[in-house]
C-alpha positions in Angstrom: 0.0 0.0 0.0 1.1 3.6 -0.6 2.0 5.8 2.3 -0.8 8.0 3.5 0.9 11.2 2.3 1.1 9.9 -1.3 -1.6 12.3 -2.4 -1.1 15.0 0.3 -0.1 17.5 -2.4 -3.5 17.1 -4.0 -5.1 18.6 -1.0 -2.9 21.5 -0.1 -1.9 24.9 -1.5 1.5 25.6 -2.9 4.1 26.2 -0.2 6.7 28.5 -1.8 8.6 28.6 1.5 10.2 25.4 0.3 12.2 27.4 -2.3 13.8 29.4 0.5 14.8 26.1 2.2 16.3 24.8 -1.0 18.2 28.0 -1.9 21.2 27.4 0.4 21.9 24.1 -1.3 22.0 25.8 -4.7 24.5 28.5 -3.7 27.6 26.2 -4.0 27.8 27.1 -7.7 26.9 30.8 -7.7 28.8 31.5 -10.9 27.1 28.7 -12.7 23.7 30.0 -11.6 24.6 33.5 -13.0 25.8 32.1 -16.3 22.8 29.8 -16.6 20.4 32.7 -16.0 22.4 34.8 -18.5 22.0 32.0 -21.1 18.3 31.9 -20.3 17.9 35.6 -21.1 20.1 35.3 -24.3 18.1 32.3 -25.5 14.8 34.2 -25.1 16.3 37.3 -26.8 17.3 35.0 -29.7 13.8 33.4 -29.6 12.0 36.8 -29.9 14.4 37.8 -32.7 13.4 34.9 -34.9 9.9 36.2 -35.8 11.4 39.6 -36.8 13.9 38.0 -39.1 11.1 35.9 -40.6 9.0 39.1 -41.1 11.8 40.8 -43.1 12.3 37.6 -45.2 8.6 37.5 -46.0 8.3 41.2 -46.7 11.4 40.9 -49.0 9.9 38.0 -50.9 6.5 39.7 -51.1 8.1 42.9 -52.6 10.0 40.9 -55.3 7.5 38.7 -57.1 8.6 36.4 -59.9 10.8 33.4 -60.4 14.0 35.3 -59.5 12.3 37.4 -56.8 13.7 35.3 -53.9 17.3 36.3 -55.0 16.5 39.9 -54.1 16.0 38.9 -50.5 19.3 39.7 -48.7 21.0 36.4 -48.4 22.3 37.6 -45.0 18.7 37.5 -43.6 18.3 33.8 -44.6 21.7 33.0 -43.1 20.8 35.1 -40.0 17.6 33.1 -39.5 19.5 29.8 -39.5 22.2 31.2 -37.2 19.7 32.7 -34.7 17.7 29.4 -34.6 20.9 27.4 -34.0 22.0 29.9 -31.3 18.7 29.6 -29.6 19.1 25.8 -29.3 22.8 26.0 -28.5 22.4 28.6 -25.7 19.5 26.5 -24.3 21.7 23.4 -24.2 24.5 25.3 -22.5 22.1 26.7 -19.9 20.8 23.1 -19.2 24.3 21.8 -18.8 25.4 24.6 -16.5 22.3 24.4 -14.3 22.3 20.6 -14.4 25.4 20.5 -12.3 23.8 22.8 -9.7 20.7 20.7 -9.3 22.6 17.4 -9.2 24.9 18.7 -6.5 21.9 20.1 -4.5 20.2 16.6 -4.8 23.4 15.0 -3.6 23.8 17.4 -0.6 20.2 17.1 0.4 20.1 13.3 0.1 23.3 12.9 2.1 22.0 15.4 4.7 18.8 13.5 5.2 20.6 10.2 5.4 23.0 11.4 8.0 20.2 13.0 9.9 18.2 9.8 10.0 21.2 8.0 11.6 21.3 10.7 14.3 17.6 10.3 15.2 16.7 8.4 18.3 15.7 4.7 18.5 12.1 5.6 19.2 11.8 7.2 15.7 13.3 4.2 14.0 11.0 1.8 15.9 7.9 3.6 14.6 9.1 4.5 11.1 8.0 2.9 7.9 11.2 2.1 6.1 9.6 2.1 2.6 7.9 5.4 3.3 11.1 7.0 4.6 13.0 5.8 1.5 10.3 7.2 -0.8 10.4 10.5 1.1 14.1 10.9 0.4 13.8 9.7 -3.2 10.8 11.8 -4.0 12.2 14.8 -2.2 15.6 14.8 -3.9 14.0 14.2 -7.3 11.4 16.9 -6.5 14.2 19.4 -6.2 15.5 18.4 -9.6 12.0 18.7 -11.2 11.2 21.9 -9.4 14.4 23.6 -10.5 14.2 22.3 -14.0 10.7 23.5 -14.7 11.0 26.8 -12.7 14.2 27.7 -14.5 13.7 26.1 -17.9 9.9 26.3 -18.4 8.0 28.7 -16.1 10.8 31.4 -15.8 11.6 31.5 -19.6 7.9 31.5 -20.5 7.2 34.5 -18.2 10.3 36.3 -19.6 9.2 35.7 -23.1 5.6 36.9 -22.4 7.1 40.1 -21.0 9.3 40.6 -24.1 6.5 39.9 -26.5 3.9 42.1 -24.8 6.5 44.9 -24.7 7.4 44.5 -28.4 3.7 44.4 -29.5 2.9 47.5 -27.3 5.8 49.4 -28.9 5.5 48.2 -32.5 1.8 47.5 -33.0 -0.2 49.3 -30.3 -2.1 48.4 -27.1 -4.8 46.2 -28.8 -2.4 43.4 -29.7 -0.7 43.5 -26.3 -4.1 43.5 -24.6 -5.2 40.3 -26.5 -2.0 38.5 -25.4 -2.4 39.5 -21.8 -6.1 38.6 -21.6 -5.4 35.2 -23.4 -2.5 34.4 -21.1 -4.6 35.2 -18.0 -7.5 33.2 -19.2 -5.2 30.3 -20.2 -3.4 30.2 -16.9 -6.5 30.7 -14.8 -8.4 27.9 -16.6 -5.5 25.5 -16.5 -5.1 25.9 -12.7 -8.8 25.6 -12.1 -9.2 22.6 -14.4 -6.1 20.9 -12.8 -7.5 21.4 -9.3 -10.9 20.1 -10.4 -9.6 16.9 -12.0 -7.3 16.2 -9.0 -10.0 13.9 -7.6 -10.1 11.9 -10.7 -6.3 11.6 -10.8 -6.4 10.5 -7.2 -9.1 7.9 -7.8 -7.2 6.5 -10.8 -4.0 6.2 -8.8 -5.8 4.6 -5.9 -7.6 2.1 -8.1 -4.2 1.2 -9.8 -2.6 0.7 -6.4 -5.6 -1.4 -5.2 -5.5 -3.7 -8.2 -1.8 -4.1 -8.0 -2.0 -4.9 -4.3 -4.7 -7.4 -4.9 -2.7 -9.3 -7.5 0.5 -9.3 -5.5 -1.2 -10.4 -2.3 -2.9 -13.3 -4.1 0.3 -14.5 -5.8 2.3 -14.3 -2.6 -0.3 -16.6 -1.0 -0.3 -19.0 -4.0 -0.2 -22.1 -1.8 -3.2 -20.9 0.3 -5.2 -20.2 -2.8 -4.5 -23.8 -4.0 -5.2 -25.4 -0.7 -8.7 -24.0 -0.7 -9.5 -24.2 -4.4 -10.1 -20.4 -4.6 -8.6 -19.6 -8.0 -12.0 -18.4 -9.4 -12.7 -16.4 -6.2 -9.3 -14.6 -6.5 -9.8 -14.0 -10.2 -13.2 -12.5 -9.4 -11.8 -10.2 -6.7 -8.9 -9.1 -9.1 -11.4 -8.4 -11.9 -13.5 -6.3 -9.5 -10.4 -4.2 -8.7 -9.6 -3.9 -12.4 -13.2 -2.8 -13.1 -12.8 0.0 -10.5 -9.5 1.0 -12.2 -11.2 1.0 -15.7 -14.0 3.3 -14.4 -11.5 5.6 -12.7 -9.3 5.8 -15.8 -12.2 6.6 -18.0 -13.2 9.5 -15.7 -9.6 10.7 -15.6 -9.4 10.6 -19.4 -12.6 12.6 -19.7 -11.4 15.2 -17.3 -8.2 15.5 -19.3 -10.3 16.0 -22.4 -12.0 18.9 -20.7 -8.6 20.4 -19.7 -7.1 20.0 -23.2 -10.3 21.2 -25.0 -10.5 24.3 -22.8 -6.9 25.2 -23.3 -7.3 24.7 -27.1 -10.4 26.9 -27.1 -8.4 29.8 -25.4 -5.5 29.4 -27.7 -7.7 29.2 -30.8 -9.7 32.2 -29.8 -6.6 34.2 -29.0 -4.9 33.3 -32.2 -8.0 33.9 -34.3 -8.4 37.3 -32.7 -4.8 38.2 -33.3 -5.0 37.0 -37.0 -8.2 38.9 -37.6 -6.8 42.1 -36.1 -3.5 41.6 -38.0 -5.4 40.9 -41.3 -7.5 44.1 -40.8 -4.3 46.1 -40.2 -2.8 44.6 -43.4 -5.9 45.6 -45.4 -5.4 49.2 -44.1 -1.7 49.1 -45.2 -0.8 49.7 -41.5 1.0 46.2 -41.4 2.7 44.1 -44.0 2.4 40.5 -44.8 5.6 40.0 -42.9 4.0 41.5 -39.8 1.0 39.1 -40.2 3.5 36.2 -40.3 5.3 37.6 -37.3 2.1 37.8 -35.2 1.3 34.2 -36.0 4.9 33.1 -35.2 4.8 34.9 -31.8 1.5 33.4 -30.9 2.7 29.8 -31.7 5.9 30.5 -29.8 4.1 31.7 -26.7 1.4 29.0 -26.4 3.7 26.0 -27.2 5.4 26.0 -23.7 2.1 27.0 -22.0 0.5 23.9 -23.5 2.1 21.8 -20.7 1.0 24.2 -17.9 -1.6 21.8 -16.4 1.0 19.1 -16.2 3.7 21.4 -14.9 1.5 23.0 -12.3 0.4 19.5 -11.0 4.0 18.2 -10.9 5.4 21.3 -9.3 2.7 21.1 -6.6 3.6 17.5 -6.0 7.3 18.3 -6.0 6.8 21.0 -3.4 4.9 18.6 -1.2 7.5 15.9 -1.6 10.3 18.3 -0.8 8.4 19.5 2.3 8.1 15.9 3.5 11.8 15.6 3.2 12.4 18.8 5.1 10.0 17.7 7.8 12.4 14.8 8.4 15.3 17.3 8.7 13.2 19.3 11.3 12.9 16.2 13.6 15.2 16.6 16.5 16.8 13.5 18.2 15.8 13.0 21.8 19.3 12.0 22.8 22.0 14.5 21.8 25.5 15.5 22.9 25.5 18.1 25.6 27.0 21.4 24.6 30.1 20.8 26.6 30.3 17.0 25.9 33.6 15.4 26.6 35.3 12.3 25.2 34.7 9.3 27.4 38.0 8.0 28.7 37.7 4.3 29.8 40.6 3.3 31.9 39.1 0.3 33.8 35.6 -0.2 32.6 33.6 0.0 35.8 29.9 0.7 35.3 27.5 2.2 37.9 23.7 2.5 37.7 22.7 5.0 40.4 19.0 5.4 41.3 18.0 5.0 37.7 14.5 5.8 36.7 13.1 5.5 33.2 9.7 5.6 31.4 8.7 5.7 27.8 5.5 7.5 28.8 5.1 9.5 32.0 2.2 7.3 33.2 4.2 4.0 33.1 7.6 3.5 34.7 9.8 0.9 33.1 12.7 1.2 35.7 12.5 2.5 39.3 15.4 3.4 41.5 17.7 0.7 40.0 21.2 0.8 41.5 24.0 -1.7 41.0 27.7 -1.8 40.0 29.7 -3.8 37.5 33.3 -3.9 38.6 36.0 -3.6 36.0 36.7 -6.9 34.3 33.7 -8.6 35.9 30.8 -10.4 34.3 27.4 -9.3 35.6 24.2 -10.9 34.4 20.7 -9.3 34.4 17.8 -11.7 34.6 14.0 -11.4 35.1 10.6 -12.1 33.6 9.8 -10.7 30.1 9.0 -7.0 30.5 11.0 -6.5 33.7 13.3 -3.9 32.0 16.4 -6.0 31.2 16.9 -4.9 27.6 16.0 -1.3 28.6 19.2 -1.2 30.7 21.2 -1.9 27.5 19.4 0.9 25.6 20.1 3.3 28.4 23.8 2.3 28.6 24.1 2.9 24.8 22.1 6.1 25.3 19.4 5.2 22.7 17.3 6.8 25.4 18.3 9.0 28.3 17.4 8.2 31.9 14.4 9.9 33.3 16.2 10.2 36.7 19.4 9.1 38.3 22.8 8.5 36.6 24.8 5.9 34.7 28.5 6.2 35.2 31.5 4.6 33.4 34.7 5.0 35.4 33.0 7.7 37.4 31.9 9.7 34.3 28.3 10.5 33.7 27.5 9.1 30.2 25.1 12.0 29.5 28.0 14.4 29.7 30.1 12.4 27.3 29.9 12.4 23.5 27.7 9.7 22.0 30.4 8.7 19.6 33.0 8.1 22.3 30.5 6.3 24.5 29.4 3.8 21.8 33.0 3.4 20.6 33.8 1.9 24.0 31.0 -0.7 24.0 30.7 -3.8 21.9 27.4 -5.6 21.7 26.1 -9.0 20.6 22.5 -8.2 20.1 19.4 -10.4 20.6 18.5 -10.2 16.9 21.6 -10.0 14.7 20.8 -8.4 11.4 23.4 -8.6 8.7 23.9 -6.6 5.5 23.3 -8.2 2.1 27.0 -8.6 1.6 29.8 -11.1 2.1 30.6 -12.8 5.4 34.0 -11.0 5.4 32.5 -7.5 5.0 29.8 -8.2 7.6 32.5 -9.2 10.2 34.8 -6.4 9.1 31.9 -4.0 9.8 33.0 -4.1 13.5 36.2 -2.4 12.5 36.3 -1.0 9.0 40.1 -0.7 8.7 40.7 -4.2 10.1 43.2 -6.3 8.1 42.3 -9.7 6.7 44.5 -11.3 9.4 42.5 -9.5 12.1 39.2 -10.7 10.6 40.5 -14.3 10.4 41.5 -14.1 14.1 38.1 -12.8 15.1 36.5 -15.7 13.1 38.7 -18.2 15.0 37.9 -16.7 18.4 34.1 -16.7 17.6 34.2 -20.5 16.8 33.2 -19.6 13.2 36.2 -21.1 11.4 34.7 -24.6 10.9 31.5 -23.1 9.4 33.5 -20.8 7.1 35.7 -23.7 5.9 32.5 -25.7 4.9 31.4 -22.9 2.6 32.5 -23.2 -1.1 33.3 -19.4 -1.2 34.4 -19.1 2.4 34.3 -15.6 3.8 33.3 -14.3 0.3 29.9 -16.1 0.7 26.9 -13.7 0.4 24.7 -13.9 3.4 21.5 -12.7 1.7 19.2 -9.9 2.8 19.3 -9.4 6.6 21.5 -12.5 6.7 18.6 -14.9 6.0 20.9 -17.5 4.4 22.5 -18.1 7.8 21.0 -20.0 10.8 20.4 -18.2 14.1 23.5 -19.7 15.7 25.7 -18.8 12.6 24.4 -15.2 12.7 25.2 -15.0 16.5 28.7 -16.1 15.9 29.1 -13.5 13.2 27.9 -10.9 15.8 30.5 -12.2 18.3 33.2 -11.9 15.6 32.2 -8.3 15.0 32.3 -7.6 18.7 35.7 -9.2 19.0 37.0 -7.2 16.1 35.7 -3.9 17.6 37.6 -4.9 20.8 35.9 -2.4 23.1 36.6 -2.5 26.9 32.9 -3.0 27.7 31.0 -6.0 26.2 27.2 -6.4 26.2 25.4 -9.7 25.4 21.7 -9.1 25.0 19.7 -12.3 25.2 21.6 -13.5 22.2 20.9 -17.2 22.7 17.2 -17.0 23.7 16.0 -18.5 20.4 18.7 -21.1 19.9 18.8 -24.8 20.7 20.9 -26.1 23.6 23.9 -27.2 21.4 24.1 -23.9 19.6 23.7 -22.0 22.9 26.6 -23.8 24.4 28.8 -23.1 21.4 27.9 -19.5 21.4 28.5 -19.1 25.2 31.9 -20.8 24.9 32.9 -18.3 22.2 31.6 -15.4 24.2 33.2 -16.4 27.5 36.5 -17.0 25.8 36.4 -13.4 24.4 34.8 -11.8 27.5 37.7 -12.8 29.8 39.4 -9.5 30.9 36.5 -7.3 29.6 33.8 -5.7 31.7 30.7 -7.6 30.5 27.0 -7.2 31.0 24.9 -10.3 30.0 21.1 -10.0 29.6 20.1 -13.6 30.1 17.0 -15.6 29.3 18.4 -19.0 30.1 19.8 -19.0 33.6 22.1 -22.0 32.8 24.2 -19.6 30.7 25.1 -17.3 33.6 25.8 -19.5 36.6 29.5 -18.5 36.4 28.7 -14.7 36.6 30.5 -12.6 39.2 27.1 -11.1 40.1 23.5 -11.7 39.0 21.0 -8.8 39.0 17.4 -9.9 39.3 14.7 -7.4 38.0 11.0 -7.6 38.6 8.5 -5.1 37.2 11.3 -2.5 36.7 12.8 -2.9 40.2 16.0 -4.5 41.4 14.8 -7.2 43.8 17.9 -9.3 44.3 21.6 -9.4 43.5 24.4 -11.8 44.3 26.1 -14.9 42.9 24.3 -17.9 41.6 24.8 -19.9 44.8 23.9 -16.9 47.0 20.6 -16.3 45.2 19.6 -20.0 45.2 20.3 -20.0 49.0 17.9 -17.0 49.5 15.1 -19.0 47.7 13.6 -15.8 46.4 12.8 -14.5 42.9 15.9 -16.0 41.3 15.3 -19.4 43.0 11.7 -19.4 41.5 13.0 -18.6 38.1 15.7 -21.3 38.3 13.2 -23.9 39.5 10.7 -23.1 36.7 13.4 -23.5 34.0 14.7 -26.7 35.5 11.2 -28.2 35.4 10.8 -27.1 31.7 14.1 -28.8 30.7 
């Protein structure tokens, strides 16, 4: 389905403030803009010169009848006509080339700016975003800039300039009556085109919606091919698809009829204006106030004026859509991340790796606390596990440590430094994580592992593979580390992906290591292999393990037990079993399940 804002532009007025937002991105090539605008003016001067050259040629031919009459026409005029026409085209191409660089660079700068900004936005935004919609916003926004600039500079601007030239020339050379007809015709043409475009918007929208609906119906049915076959519903699916196509057919017919009204109305205005100008010009010729050449000149100017205006309905609709698309993109840029560097943020200096949670409070919404006065310490080089029922706040601790969110109250310290006063980059640089859900890029195994340290050598990557117990698996692959893992790593099993995540963490080699329920969905054998690899690497690092299976953390230096966002117990595995409290109950429940 298309995003809800797909047709937003059809229901809003033009927002020309967008131009002001784009302008800074265009100023990188000021000289090119000046030269392009100069070429624009020169091209239009050449354009309005052509009918005058044509007038003198016709008058020359008309004054010298006979088989040899054409020789009397100054050959220079005929050459000049060809030269001016060539120059008109050549200058236009130079203008397009000059300004093309400007718009392409603006698109690049805007696209990169939005991309970088999206990576700076908080986790909350990315949990609620629609990836396809965001991608379309960026794509439509950057291409909207190109379309807007191209038509504003190469269509609307030149046409307005040419109209000004022509009205002025007619006023000076032929009187106010000719100029008045042009002005009235242009006003009527533009007014009707805008009104008709707005009126037919509903039909355009209905046609697009019907097209999307029929396409969605077909794709949904084909994706569920087996289900259709299981229940013998081929005829039912065909009937539903035909119903969607019938709606599309009706919508397209109405859209086509509305386009007929638009084109017919525009043609009526053009025909009336041209007929009026021709009648007036013919009358002036009959009075010997104008020549046959003047008559041809008037006709040439009218053709020249209305040809670019013929696309006005299309241009108006597309510019309107471009402005809306660009506005959506700028709306993304206006979003502020909830977690940002403090103005005087310092670089986090990790000397030992001690972590302290001091009276930490956190809530996603004010009415519901996730964590309440949670306090504990992770000594340097120690392994601390956090356990508890689902929803107790275990993974939230990791998000707070990474500063995906900031604490509502209290402090998190690393070696005595409040992480909210340290730069985000330096904080995250000092933490390696093996996440619960390892997502890989659609790239090679080598590049996915090297992602933990982009400048790592091949030897370093191979060492990480060995330490992560991944070597045997890699050796079994025909292409080894050059094997493509597929989109989101779907060609690998859960255990294989987790070992890739451990290899990444090893390669990053940060002093603090986080293991976030990374074995919760694996079988016992895979879990044991993963934990062996993790424990081998974790030795000597400060590590925080968010655990689902308690059997994986019996060797932890300390176990933190959370319940409903509160720290209810802490101690070693033996100490907590001896207390026979929350941890004891969790242990007993898991032992019975196994």
